[in-house]
BADOTI-179087 format. One line per 10 residues: number of its first residue (from 0); for each residue y, x, z of N, C-alpha, C. Coordinates in Angstrom, 3 decimals. Atoms other than C-alpha are relative to their C-alpha. Layout:
BEGIN
NUM	Y/X/Z/Y/X/Z/Y/X/Z | ...
This chain:
BEGIN
0	-1.207/0.922/-0.027/-0.019/-0.058/0.059/1.249/0.923/-0.048 | -1.225/-0.804/0.173/3.333/1.529/-1.112/1.235/-0.895/-0.177 | -1.147/0.687/0.253/6.936/0.362/-1.249/0.502/0.101/-1.507 | -0.408/-0.078/1.517/7.217/1.641/-4.922/-1.325/0.318/-0.623 | 1.287/-0.346/0.772/4.595/1.847/-7.617/0.418/1.098/-0.993 | -0.463/-1.148/0.821/5.398/5.334/-9.026/-1.159/0.631/-0.693 | 1.094/-0.727/0.622/1.968/6.433/-10.012/-0.597/-0.804/-1.125 | 0.482/0.811/1.156/1.376/3.717/-12.730/-1.499/-0.403/0.193 | 1.293/0.597/-0.169/-1.914/2.611/-11.184/0.007/-1.531/-0.104 | 0.088/1.430/-0.051/-3.185/-0.882/-11.386/0.633/-0.436/1.302
10	-0.664/0.373/-1.252/-1.184/-2.854/-8.825/0.408/-1.469/-0.070 | -0.474/1.378/-0.230/-0.062/-6.264/-7.477/1.180/0.212/0.857 | -1.222/0.055/-0.887/3.442/-6.837/-5.910/-0.207/-1.054/0.997 | 0.097/1.014/-0.970/3.457/-8.647/-2.673/1.085/0.182/1.129 | -0.922/-0.021/-1.165/5.528/-9.387/0.507/-0.746/-0.097/1.344 | 0.644/-0.079/-1.257/4.378/-8.504/4.010/0.492/-1.248/0.738 | -0.373/1.189/-0.758/4.284/-11.702/5.998/-0.314/0.154/1.458 | 0.364/-0.129/-1.495/2.660/-10.619/9.364/-0.699/1.305/0.163 | 0.680/-1.268/-0.296/1.559/-7.367/10.958/-0.662/-0.064/1.442 | 0.798/-0.139/-1.233/-0.998/-6.842/13.743/-0.303/1.442/0.222
20	0.258/-1.387/-0.328/-1.128/-3.501/15.434/-1.247/-0.033/0.888 | 1.358/0.091/-0.725/-4.715/-2.894/16.636/-0.462/1.528/0.284 | 0.429/-1.266/-0.284/-4.940/0.556/18.194/0.344/1.017/-1.169 | -0.238/-0.966/1.050/-5.397/3.150/15.398/0.105/-0.750/-1.452 | -0.185/0.707/1.252/-5.096/0.295/12.629/1.131/-0.789/0.116 | -0.964/1.207/0.211/-2.450/-1.916/11.343/-0.579/-0.899/-1.039 | 0.569/0.978/0.837/-3.556/-5.084/9.760/1.335/-0.790/-0.584 | -1.153/0.758/0.733/-1.072/-6.613/7.201/-0.400/-1.200/-0.808 | 0.199/1.157/0.697/-1.011/-10.086/5.865/0.986/0.001/-1.107 | -0.903/-0.162/1.109/0.538/-9.817/2.397/-0.187/-1.188/-0.972
30	-0.008/1.082/0.972/1.549/-12.757/0.184/0.110/0.617/-1.407 | -0.021/-0.492/1.410/0.596/-11.905/-3.491/-0.134/-1.254/-0.826 | -0.037/1.206/0.919/1.515/-14.715/-5.953/-0.657/-1.310/0.731 | 0.461/1.195/-0.712/0.856/-17.407/-3.214/-1.238/0.168/0.634 | 1.289/-0.209/-0.598/-2.436/-15.949/-2.050/0.169/1.122/1.134 | -0.098/-0.887/-1.113/-2.849/-14.109/1.292/-1.150/1.113/-0.261 | 0.861/-1.215/0.119/-4.386/-10.547/0.937/0.093/0.714/1.356 | 0.060/-0.771/-1.196/-5.363/-8.785/4.121/-0.331/1.493/-0.201 | 0.071/-1.386/0.288/-4.848/-5.068/4.158/-0.084/0.725/1.344 | 0.131/-0.789/-1.269/-6.051/-2.664/6.936/0.237/1.409/-0.377
40	-0.409/-1.529/0.251/-4.477/0.836/7.089/-0.194/0.690/1.299 | 0.078/-0.808/-1.216/-5.222/3.487/9.636/1.444/0.601/0.219 | -1.420/-0.526/-0.427/-2.045/4.594/11.529/-0.157/1.525/0.031 | -0.107/-1.457/-0.128/-1.218/8.246/10.901/1.457/0.290/0.233 | -1.251/-0.480/-0.353/1.724/10.093/12.361/0.848/0.423/-1.261 | -0.828/-0.454/1.080/4.577/10.515/9.820/-0.261/-0.735/-1.370 | 0.157/0.779/1.171/3.300/8.037/7.273/1.022/-1.104/-0.161 | -0.881/1.116/0.274/5.447/5.269/5.697/-0.249/-1.195/0.879 | 0.144/1.208/-0.922/6.009/2.353/8.080/0.527/-1.218/-0.719 | -0.370/1.300/0.679/6.258/-1.242/6.890/0.494/-0.977/0.991
50	-0.490/1.093/-0.894/7.914/-4.284/8.389/-0.219/-1.374/-0.701 | -0.136/1.380/0.473/7.802/-8.071/7.900/1.053/-0.201/-1.033 | -1.073/0.256/1.016/9.557/-9.091/4.606/0.118/1.165/-0.980 | -0.076/-1.037/0.985/9.053/-5.718/2.896/-0.779/-0.384/-1.264 | 0.615/0.122/1.320/8.146/-5.839/-0.827/-0.905/1.294/-0.107 | 1.015/-1.039/0.062/4.948/-3.689/-1.232/-0.798/-0.143/-1.312 | 0.890/0.039/1.172/2.660/-2.763/-4.058/-1.483/0.348/0.542 | 1.458/-0.262/-0.266/-1.193/-2.962/-3.537/-0.572/0.636/-1.216 | 0.473/-0.730/1.177/-2.665/-0.307/-5.837/-1.413/0.374/0.122 | 1.381/-0.450/0.004/-6.137/0.749/-6.920/-0.227/0.720/-1.385
60	0.250/-0.595/1.241/-7.686/2.884/-9.579/-0.660/-0.962/-1.003 | 0.489/0.909/1.009/-8.412/1.125/-12.930/-1.644/-0.057/0.063 | 1.436/-0.041/0.020/-12.092/2.303/-12.602/-0.628/-0.912/0.992 | 0.487/0.951/-1.131/-12.436/0.106/-9.452/0.194/-1.485/-0.258 | -0.239/1.380/0.381/-11.400/-3.050/-11.141/-1.301/-0.710/-0.488 | 1.220/0.809/0.384/-14.037/-5.742/-11.593/0.536/-1.396/-0.382 | -0.352/1.331/0.358/-13.585/-8.977/-13.541/-1.011/-1.024/0.569 | 0.836/1.037/-0.672/-14.913/-12.025/-11.633/0.116/-1.254/-0.936 | 0.152/1.277/0.676/-16.046/-15.067/-13.651/-0.072/-1.175/0.878 | -0.035/1.078/-0.877/-15.476/-18.465/-12.169/-1.359/-0.707/-0.061
Protein backbone atom coordinates (compact mmCIF):
# COMPACT_ATOMS: atom_id res chain seq x y z
CA UNK A 1 0.00 0.00 0.00
CA UNK A 2 1.47 3.34 -1.04
CA UNK A 3 0.39 6.96 -1.26
CA UNK A 4 1.63 7.19 -4.87
CA UNK A 5 1.84 4.63 -7.65
CA UNK A 6 5.31 5.40 -8.98
CA UNK A 7 6.41 1.93 -10.00
CA UNK A 8 3.72 1.37 -12.68
CA UNK A 9 2.63 -1.94 -11.16
CA UNK A 10 -0.92 -3.19 -11.40
CA UNK A 11 -2.88 -1.16 -8.86
CA UNK A 12 -6.22 0.02 -7.53
CA UNK A 13 -6.79 3.41 -5.90
CA UNK A 14 -8.69 3.46 -2.63
CA UNK A 15 -9.35 5.53 0.48
CA UNK A 16 -8.55 4.39 4.02
CA UNK A 17 -11.78 4.28 6.04
CA UNK A 18 -10.65 2.66 9.31
CA UNK A 19 -7.39 1.59 10.96
CA UNK A 20 -6.85 -0.97 13.72
CA UNK A 21 -3.49 -1.16 15.47
CA UNK A 22 -2.85 -4.71 16.66
CA UNK A 23 0.62 -4.90 18.19
CA UNK A 24 3.10 -5.41 15.37
CA UNK A 25 0.36 -5.17 12.69
CA UNK A 26 -1.85 -2.42 11.35
CA UNK A 27 -5.11 -3.49 9.72
CA UNK A 28 -6.58 -1.05 7.20
CA UNK A 29 -10.11 -1.07 5.81
CA UNK A 30 -9.82 0.50 2.37
CA UNK A 31 -12.74 1.55 0.16
CA UNK A 32 -11.95 0.56 -3.45
CA UNK A 33 -14.73 1.47 -5.91
CA UNK A 34 -17.40 0.88 -3.23
CA UNK A 35 -15.92 -2.44 -2.06
CA UNK A 36 -14.08 -2.91 1.23
CA UNK A 37 -10.59 -4.37 0.98
CA UNK A 38 -8.79 -5.35 4.18
CA UNK A 39 -5.02 -4.83 4.18
CA UNK A 40 -2.68 -6.07 6.92
CA UNK A 41 0.78 -4.50 7.14
CA UNK A 42 3.53 -5.21 9.62
CA UNK A 43 4.61 -2.10 11.52
CA UNK A 44 8.24 -1.17 10.87
CA UNK A 45 10.07 1.80 12.34
CA UNK A 46 10.56 4.56 9.78
CA UNK A 47 8.00 3.30 7.24
CA UNK A 48 5.32 5.47 5.71
CA UNK A 49 2.38 6.04 8.05
CA UNK A 50 -1.22 6.26 6.88
CA UNK A 51 -4.31 7.87 8.41
CA UNK A 52 -8.07 7.75 7.84
CA UNK A 53 -9.04 9.53 4.63
CA UNK A 54 -5.69 9.01 2.91
CA UNK A 55 -5.85 8.12 -0.77
CA UNK A 56 -3.67 5.02 -1.29
CA UNK A 57 -2.75 2.61 -4.05
CA UNK A 58 -2.95 -1.15 -3.54
CA UNK A 59 -0.32 -2.66 -5.84
CA UNK A 60 0.79 -6.11 -6.94
CA UNK A 61 2.90 -7.72 -9.65
CA UNK A 62 1.13 -8.50 -12.92
CA UNK A 63 2.30 -12.12 -12.59
CA UNK A 64 0.19 -12.44 -9.43
CA UNK A 65 -3.05 -11.41 -11.20
CA UNK A 66 -5.79 -14.02 -11.56
CA UNK A 67 -9.01 -13.62 -13.56
CA UNK A 68 -12.03 -14.95 -11.71
CA UNK A 69 -15.07 -16.01 -13.72
CA UNK A 70 -18.49 -15.56 -12.16
